[in-house]
N, C-alpha and C positions, 0 to 999 in steps of 0.2 A: 211215214213221217213220224209216227209215234215212237217206233223203235229207234229212230235216230237219236232220241233224247233219253233212251234207256228206261222207259216207263216200266215200273214194276207191277202196275195194276192196269187192267183194261179200263180206259177212261169212261166208257159208257156202261160198265157193269157195276151193279151195286145191289144190295139186298132190297127186295121190293118192300118189305116191312119197314126198313129204315127210311126209304124214300117217302113212303106214305106217311110215316111219322113226321118227317120234315115238312111235307105238304100241309099236314094238319097244323103244325106250328106256324107256317107262313100265313095261314088264314086266321090265326088266333087274334081276336081284337085286343087282347092284353098287350101283345107285343107291339101293336101299332098305335097305342094311345099313350098320353102321359105328358109330364112336364119336362123341365129343363135338364141340363146335364150335370149339375153339381151333385144332387142326390144326398140324402143323409143330413144329419145335424151334427154340430160340434166339430170334432176333428176327425174326419174319416181316416181310417187306417191306423189310429193311434195305438191299437192293441196288437198290430202285426209286428213280428220280429224278423229281421233279415236272416235268412238261412246261412249257415256256415258252409258255403259252397266248397271250400277247400277240403272239408271232411266228408263230402258226399261223393259216392260213385255215380257219375252221370252216364246215362244211357247214350251210346253213340247215335248220331243222326246224320243224314245225308242232306247236303244243301247245294251241291254243284251238279246241275243237270244239263248244262248248256253245251251243245255241240253245234258250232257255226255251220250254217248252210253253205254249200259249195260256192254259191254266187257271192255270199258275204265274205267267205275266206279269200276268194280270188279278187275282190274289189281293191283297186289301187289306192294308195295313200292320198293321191290328188283328188280322186272321186269322193273319198271320205271327208276330206277337208272342205271341199266345195259344198257337200251336203250339209255339214255342220254349220258352215258360214251362212248358207241360205236359210236354214232353220233357226239361226241364232242360238246354236248350242255351244256352250263353253263348258269345259270339264276341268276338274282338279283331282289328281290321284294317279295311281300307278296301275299298269297292266289293264288298261281300259279296253274292253272289247269293242269291236266295230259295231256301228248301228246297223239295223236292218232297214231296208227300203220298202218291203212289201210284207203283207201278212204271211204269204207263202214261204217266206224266209225265216219265220219265227221258230219253226219246229213244233208248233202247237199241234195237238190232235185236230184232225179235219173237222170234227164236230164244233170245236171252238172257233175255227176260222169261218165256218158256215154261219155261226151265230153272230160273229162280228159283222159279216157282210149283210146278214139278214137285218141287223139293226141300222144299216145304212152307212157303215164305216167303209170308206174306200181304201184308205191306206193308214198306217200308223201315224199318230201325231208325233211331234218331235220328242216329247218326253217318253212316249212308248217306244219309239224306234231305238232310242239310246238306253232307256231304262230297263226294258225287258232283258236284253243280254246281260246287263250288269246284275240285275236281281237273280236271274236264273243261274248265274255263275257263283252264287252264294256270297256275293259281296255285300258289305254294309253300304248304304246309299243315303245321301242327302239330296233331295230334289227340290229345287227352287223354281216354281212355276206358278203362274196365275190360275185362278179358278177357271174351269172350262178347258183346261189344257189336256184333259184325258188322264189325269194322274190316278184316278181310282182304278181303272183297268191296268195301269202300270204296276200296281202292287197286288191286285186281286187275282189276276190270272197266275202270276208266279206263286202266290200263296196257295192256290188250289193245287198246282203242280207239286209244291213243297209237301203238302199234306199227303198227296198220293204216293209219295216215296217213303213215308214213315210207317212204323208199326201201327196197326189199328188200335183204337182206344180200348183199354180195359176198364172194368168197372171201377169208378172212383177217379179216373183220370180227368184232368182238366183239358182245356183246348190246346191244340198244336199251334194255332195261329191266333194272335190277339191284335185287333185294330182298335186303337184309342182315338176317340173323336171328341171335340169340344162340346158338341150339342146333340140333342136328340134328333133334330132335323137332319143333320149330316149323317148321323149313325143310321137312320132309316134309309137314306139315299144309298149308302154303301150296302145295306142289307138287300136292297132291290137289285143291285148289280150282282151280288152273291147269288140271289135267286135265279138270275138269268143264266149264269155260267156254272153254278155249283152242281147242278144235276148231271152234267157231263162227267163229273168225277165221283158222284155218289157222296158228296160232302154235305154234312149237316152243319147248320149255323144258327145263331140266335143273336138278338139285339138287346142289350141291357142299357136302360136309361132310367133316370130318376123321375119322380112325379107320377109314375104308373104303379099299379099293384105289383108286388114282387112274386106273387104266386105262379103266374105263367112263365116268367123268366126263370124262377127257381126250378120249375118242372123241366124246362129245357136242359138246364145244367145237370140235373139229376139223371136224365136219360143219357147224357153224354153228347157233347157237340165238339166238332173238330175246329170250328172257326167261331170266334166271339168278337162281335163289334160292341164297344161299350164306351159310355162316358165314365170319366175317372171315379166320381163319387159313388155311383151305383155299383161299379165293379169292386171297389174297396169294401162296400157293405157286404157283398157276397163272399169276398175273401176272408173278412173278419169272422163271418158266421160259418165259415168252412163249408159253404155250399159249393165252392169250386176252389181250384188251386192252379198254380202256374208251373207245376212240376214237369209237364210235358211240353210247355211252350218253347218253341225254338225259332219262331218267326214273329217279330214284333213290328207293328206299323204305328207310327205317330203321325196322324193326319192333321193338317192345319196346326202344326206345332206352335207357330207364332201366335195364333189365336188362343190356343190353350194357355200359353204363358200370360197373354193379355188378360185372360179371365181369372188368373190367379191359381191355376191348376198345378203349378210346378211342384209344390210339396206332395200332392197326390201322385203325380207322375213318378216322382222319385221313389215313393213307397211301393208303387206297382212294379217298377223296374227292379227294385231290390228283390222281389219275389220270383224273378225270372233268371234262369241259369246264365252265367256270364258269357258263355260261348254262343249265345243266340245270334241270329241274323236280325239286323235292325234296319228299317227303312223309315226315314224321317222326311216329311213333306211340309213345305211352307211356301207361302206366297211372297214372303220377305225374308231377309237375312240379317236381322238385328243382332246385336252383341249377345243378347240373352239366349237366342236360339243357337247361335254359334257355340256359346259356352256349354249348352246342354249337349250338343253334338260331340264336342271334344271330350266330354266326360263319359258319355255312354256308348259311343260308337268307336270301335277300334279300326284304324286303317280304312276309312270310308272313302268312297268315290263321290264327288259332288258334281251334280248336273245343274247347270243354270240355263233356263230358257228365257231369252231376252235379257234385259238389263237387271243388275242386282239392286239398283237404286230406283225408287219410285220417282217418276218424272212429274213435275207439277203441270197442271193444265193452265196454260196462259190465256186461253180463249174464254175468259170469264169477265163479265161486266159486273162490277160491284156498285150497288146503289144504296146509299145510307140516308135514312130519313130520321131526323131528330124530332122528338115529340115529348110531351109531358107523360108521366107515368099513367095518369088517369085516362089518357087518350090512346094508349097502346092497343087496347082491345078493338076499339072502333076502327082504327087504322088497319089492324090485322085483318078484320073481316072484309073491309073494303078492298084491301090488296088481294086477298084470296079470291074474291069475286072476279077481279080483273084477270087473275092467273087462270081461273077455270074457263074463261072464254078463249084461251089460247090452245093451240094444238098440243104443244109440249107443256103440260100443266102439273108435272110432278113437283111436290113441295116437301121440304123438311123444315120443321119448326123446332128450334132448340129452346128448351124451358128448364129452369133451374131445379125444380123439385117434381116428384111424382104427383104430389097433391095438386100442384098448379097445372100439371099436364091434364089431370082429370077435369079440372075446372074449365080449362080452355077447350078441351074436347067436347064437353057438354054444350058450351056456347056456340062452337062451330056447328054442331049438329042442329041446334035450334035455328040457325040461319040457313039450313039446307045444304 
């Protein structure tokens, strides 16, 4: 099965020293602690200059590794249409490969298929079934799917395969794959998935996020890592200080692109993309498809294929009962505490309280704690 995709490396062979080094990093407390995603002060990336790509001789790279399984190749148009309808898959683009129905049709190395089954996955999710063939064919991709759809594996496994087909890193090389995440928490979740599947390819990875000491992260970059997961601000810090570079980056992932734009990361994203060669492969993932995300895709992705899982518009939940209590300002806190006590007696007692300022949030929190 490995040879059907033309792998140039044995997926389970790698330097023992390299793997041990990666294991040490995965246990490093520095990489697992820290604050939010923005990182840095002032205007991150203000000292970076966009390379003049037209004057540079770019190293060729391979990005099309997909050879359809015989069962997929022989599947009829009506079967494909029925599957896409059942899974609520809609597509926009040209030359879209057929989806796979089973892991055994993916062309992945057996060790990857075993790991998928070991983790309890029975069959590909909709986004994986259609996304894997698209990503492995070297296409740019926009995936619109909700959280929990399996999107992380949709880009991580193709990323590992992409790395396995490229020239090994030389001293001073930056990563081959970059995954941008809006938050530290998501970045660390992605790192966990990399840990689960990266050993099969001998791939080294690290996680860069703000609010944590830079020493451990900088050491990882100095040793050389093929896959970097990063929040925009911290990555720009390292690019500005020349601790890493994007000269070898040929596979870029923007995860939760809508959230990154909501958090005000668009200027940082633009500065990072400017540092990456223009013929890169890009995969953009989003839970929604607002105008801002669409504009970003149109600007930075050439001839992309768009996958939508479910509806493109968010449906309002009409099964909501709204109760309004009018009271004087001085009576608000007493009524709030009384209401919370009633809610806590119910089985479904999750509550969100909206407050205008952080200072007021702290005050209300203290008062709620005093009342138990």
